[in-house]
N, C-alpha and C positions, 0 to 999 in steps of 0.2 A: 565484510559481511557477505555471505554467499546468498545469491538470488537465483532461485530455480525457475524453470519454465522456458518459454520461447524468447529469451532475452536477445536483443539484437545490438545493444551497445553498452558501454560502461556506465551510463546514467540510468539504467534499469528500464529503458524502453523495450517494448516487446513487439511481436508481430501483430498483435491486436490493437495496441495503443502506442503510437510512436510519433506524436507531434512534439514540438519543442517544449511543451508544457508537461508532457507525460514523464515526469522524473521522480516518481515515488514507487516504492515497493511496499507491500503489506505483509506483515507476519500474520499467518493464519492461526487462529485460536486452536484449530483442530490438530495441527501438526507442529506448530512452532517454527515453521519454515517461511522464508520470505519468497513471495512471487510478485511479479509486476501487476497481475490482475487476476480476477476470478476465472477468466477463460484459461489462462495458463495453469492455474490450479486444477481446474476441471480436466484438462488434457494430460496433466502429468502426475497428479496425485491419485492414489487408489482408494480414496475415501471422500465422502461428502464434506462440504464446507460447514464448519461450525462457527456461528457468529460470536463476536466479542460481546459479553454482557455489559450493561452500563456500569456495574461495579468494577469492571476491569478497564475502564477508559483511562486510568492513570498508568497503564502498562505501556512501555515503549514498544510500539508495534508498527511504526511507520518509518521507513528509511528514505531519506533524501538521497536520490541517485546522484546528485551533483557533488555534495560534500560528504556524504555517508554518515551524516548525523542521524541518530535515532530520536524520533519524537514520540511522545505519548499520543494516544488517540485523541485526547482532549486538545492538546496543542495543535494537532493536525486539523481537527474539525473547527477550531476557532481562528484559523489563519488561512490566507490564500498564498502564503509563501513560507519558505524555510526561515526560521528565526536565526539560524547560524550563518547561512550564505546568501540569503535573500532571493534564492531561486523561486520564481513564480510557479505555483501549482495549477493544474488544470481545474478550472471552476466547474466543469462538467462532471467531475468525479463525485460530487455530492449526490448525483442521481444513482450512484451505486452503493451509497452508504448502507441501505437496507440489506444488501447482500453480505456485507462484512460485519456490520454492527447492529446490535439490538436497539432499535429506535423507538420501541414502545415505552 
């Protein structure tokens, strides 16, 4: 899976978020491309972010950077780790959900 943006390693960490737990990339609804974070998208895409609607939460739009498994948005939002390889995800990412996902 190709991940665009300011990626700094093979586990999808970027120049903005690069702790041991920052191992997911998000497929953006607006372009269908994976980026490590919204800042990478803002800096590298030539269009604004479009949020995933609730009706689309069953779409595979989250990539585990450790094992490269694609998760649905629901799977990602309902777990703090990858169901395939058990890699732990950054709990702080929940603060960014409103940027990526329609939370209303």
